[in-house]
C-alpha positions in Angstrom: -51.6 5.2 42.5 -53.9 8.0 41.4 -52.5 11.4 42.1 -54.6 14.3 43.2 -54.0 17.9 44.2 -54.1 17.8 48.1 -56.7 20.5 48.6 -59.5 19.7 51.0 -63.0 21.2 50.3 -63.8 22.5 53.7 -67.3 23.1 54.9 -68.6 26.4 53.7 -67.7 29.0 56.2 -70.5 31.1 57.8 -69.3 34.7 57.9 -71.3 37.4 59.6 -73.0 39.6 57.0 -72.5 43.3 57.5 -75.7 45.3 58.0 -76.4 48.7 59.5 -79.8 48.3 61.0 -80.0 46.5 64.4 -83.2 44.7 63.3 -81.5 43.4 60.2 -78.5 42.2 62.3 -80.8 40.4 64.7 -82.8 38.8 61.9 -79.6 37.7 60.2 -78.1 36.2 63.4 -81.3 34.3 64.0 -81.3 33.0 60.4 -77.7 31.9 60.6 -78.3 30.1 63.9 -81.2 28.3 62.3 -79.0 27.2 59.3 -77.0 25.1 61.7 -80.0 23.5 63.3 -82.5 23.2 60.4 -81.1 24.4 57.1 -84.3 23.5 55.2 -86.4 25.7 57.4 -83.7 28.4 57.4 -83.8 28.5 53.6 -87.6 28.7 53.6 -87.5 31.5 56.1 -84.8 33.3 54.3 -86.8 33.3 51.0 -89.8 34.7 52.9 -87.6 37.3 54.5 -86.2 38.3 51.1 -89.7 38.7 49.7 -90.5 41.0 52.7 -87.5 43.2 51.9 -84.8 41.4 53.8 -82.3 42.5 51.2 -78.7 41.3 51.0 -78.7 39.7 54.5 -81.7 37.5 53.6 -80.0 36.5 50.3 -76.8 35.6 52.0 -78.5 33.5 54.7 -80.4 31.7 52.0 -77.1 30.9 50.3 -75.7 29.6 53.6 -78.8 27.4 54.0 -78.5 26.1 50.4 -74.9 25.2 51.1 -75.8 23.3 54.2 -78.4 21.5 52.1 -75.6 20.6 49.6 -77.3 22.6 46.9 -74.0 24.1 46.1 -74.6 25.5 42.6 -77.7 27.3 43.7 -75.8 28.8 46.6 -73.0 29.9 44.3 -75.3 31.6 41.9 -76.9 33.6 44.7 -73.5 34.6 46.1 -72.1 35.7 42.7 -75.3 37.7 42.0 -75.2 39.3 45.4 -71.6 40.4 44.9 -72.3 41.9 41.5 -75.7 43.6 42.1 -74.3 46.9 43.4 -75.9 46.6 46.9 -72.5 45.8 48.4 -70.3 48.9 48.4 -67.3 47.7 50.3 -64.7 45.9 48.0 -63.6 43.6 50.8 -67.1 42.5 51.4 -67.6 41.9 47.7 -64.3 39.9 47.7 -65.6 37.7 50.5 -68.8 37.0 48.7 -67.0 36.1 45.5 -64.6 33.9 47.5 -67.6 32.1 49.1 -69.2 31.7 45.7 -66.0 30.2 44.3 -65.9 27.7 47.2 -69.5 26.8 46.6 -68.8 26.2 42.9 -65.9 23.9 43.9 -68.2 22.0 46.1 -70.5 21.7 43.1 -67.6 20.4 41.1 -67.8 23.3 38.7 -64.2 24.4 38.6 -64.5 26.8 35.6 -67.2 28.8 37.4 -65.0 28.8 40.5 -62.1 30.3 38.7 -64.3 33.1 37.5 -65.6 33.8 41.0 -62.1 33.7 42.6 -60.7 35.9 39.8 -63.4 38.5 40.6 -62.5 38.2 44.3 -58.8 38.9 43.4 -59.8 42.0 41.5 -61.5 43.3 44.6 -58.7 42.1 47.0 -55.5 41.5 45.0 -53.3 40.9 48.1 -55.4 38.2 49.7 -53.2 35.1 49.9 -56.0 32.7 50.7 -58.1 33.7 47.6 -55.0 33.1 45.4 -54.7 29.7 47.0 -58.4 29.1 46.4 -58.0 29.9 42.7 -55.0 27.6 42.5 -57.2 24.9 43.9 -59.9 25.5 41.2 -57.2 25.6 38.5 -55.8 22.3 39.8 -59.3 20.7 39.5 -59.1 21.6 35.8 -55.6 20.2 35.7 -54.3 23.6 34.9 -51.1 23.0 36.9 -49.3 25.9 35.4 -52.0 28.3 36.5 -52.0 26.8 40.0 -48.3 27.2 40.2 -48.5 30.8 39.2 -51.2 31.6 41.8 -49.3 29.8 44.5 -46.1 31.5 43.6 -47.8 34.9 43.8 -49.2 33.9 47.3 -45.8 32.7 48.5 -44.2 36.0 47.4 -46.4 37.6 50.0 -45.6 35.0 52.7 -42.7 32.7 51.9 -43.2 30.7 55.1 -46.7 29.4 54.4 -46.1 25.7 54.7 -49.5 24.7 53.4 -48.9 26.7 50.2 -45.5 25.2 49.7 -47.0 21.7 49.8 -49.7 22.7 47.4 -47.3 24.2 45.0 -45.1 21.1 45.2 -48.1 19.0 44.2 -48.8 21.2 41.2 -45.2 21.3 40.2 -44.8 17.5 40.4 -47.9 17.1 38.3 -46.6 19.4 35.6 -43.2 17.6 35.6 -41.1 20.2 37.5 -39.9 17.5 39.9 -36.8 19.2 41.2 -38.8 22.4 42.0 -41.4 20.2 43.7 -38.9 18.5 45.8 -37.4 21.8 46.8 -40.8 23.0 48.0 -41.3 19.9 50.1 -37.8 20.2 51.6 -38.5 23.8 52.5 -41.9 22.9 54.0 -40.3 20.2 56.2 -37.5 22.5 57.3 -40.1 25.0 58.5 -42.4 22.4 60.0 -40.7 19.1 60.6 -43.1 16.1 60.3 -45.9 18.4 58.8 -48.4 15.7 57.9 -49.5 17.1 54.5 -45.8 17.5 53.5 -45.1 13.9 54.5 -48.1 12.7 52.4 -46.9 14.7 49.4 -43.3 13.5 49.8 -44.6 9.9 50.1 -46.4 10.4 46.8 -43.2 11.6 45.2 -41.3 8.7 46.5 -44.0 6.3 45.3 -44.0 7.8 41.8 -40.2 7.5 41.8 -40.4 3.8 42.7 -39.2 4.2 46.3 -42.0 2.2 47.8 -40.3 1.7 51.2 -39.7 5.4 51.5 -43.3 6.2 50.6 -44.6 3.8 53.1 -42.4 5.3 55.8 -43.6 8.8 55.1 -47.2 7.7 55.1 -46.9 5.7 58.3 -45.5 8.8 60.0 -48.3 11.0 58.6 -51.0 8.4 59.5 -50.1 8.4 63.1 -51.9 11.7 63.6 -55.4 13.0 62.9 -57.0 15.1 60.2 -57.3 15.1 56.5 -53.6 14.4 55.8 -53.6 11.5 58.2 -56.7 10.1 56.5 -55.0 10.5 53.1 -51.9 8.7 54.4 -54.0 5.8 55.7 -55.8 5.5 52.3 -52.5 5.4 50.5 -51.1 2.7 52.9 -54.3 0.6 52.4 -53.9 1.0 48.6 -50.3 -0.3 48.8 -51.5 -3.5 50.6 -49.5 -5.5 53.2 -46.0 -4.4 53.8 -44.6 -7.6 52.3 -46.4 -6.7 49.0 -44.0 -4.3 47.4 -45.4 -4.4 43.9 -47.5 -1.6 42.5 
């Protein structure tokens, strides 16, 4: 069974763009609202607004619209350029833009670019656990399991009870051959959050790889009883296994 790092590429988050002028705030809010209704028109309007001097707010709304249109690489380029052009003075705001750019690069399937953007975000905001996790996701897409493990380890030093990060690090560690450490992470995750679906899915993968098909099926059945991405993954794994009487790989 194909193994993959269990990160889900979430829909690109719409984050309010900081702006001082009330007129700009109003224009940005209207533009973002239009992104959700008609992203093509929003992108057209944002470009026109940018040509009229809309500045960073117009550029950011254009990037949101491009993301909604699934033109991810274009959106990522805009966000990276905006974060680097000097118009954004606050380092936390630059970090947020770089992080958004990284996620857009991931949606475009360009993990190397994503690593660069996330690394820039970490420079601006070195204590941001979620950005470290995002860079781990990008590194995992490159099969850089060691790099992913390092990033997740750094994040877990800041919050050792982040169950989602324990599961992600377990996946990276299993992929890199550190199976005992991976099993320890999953055990810790399930101690903190019994029946956590993502942990059950990952433990099922470990059992499957180890030849314990009955154990894998049991974990995936339990995870599949819920809703969400982990439940969907569990159902796919069960379907790939075939009927319960078929215990062959």
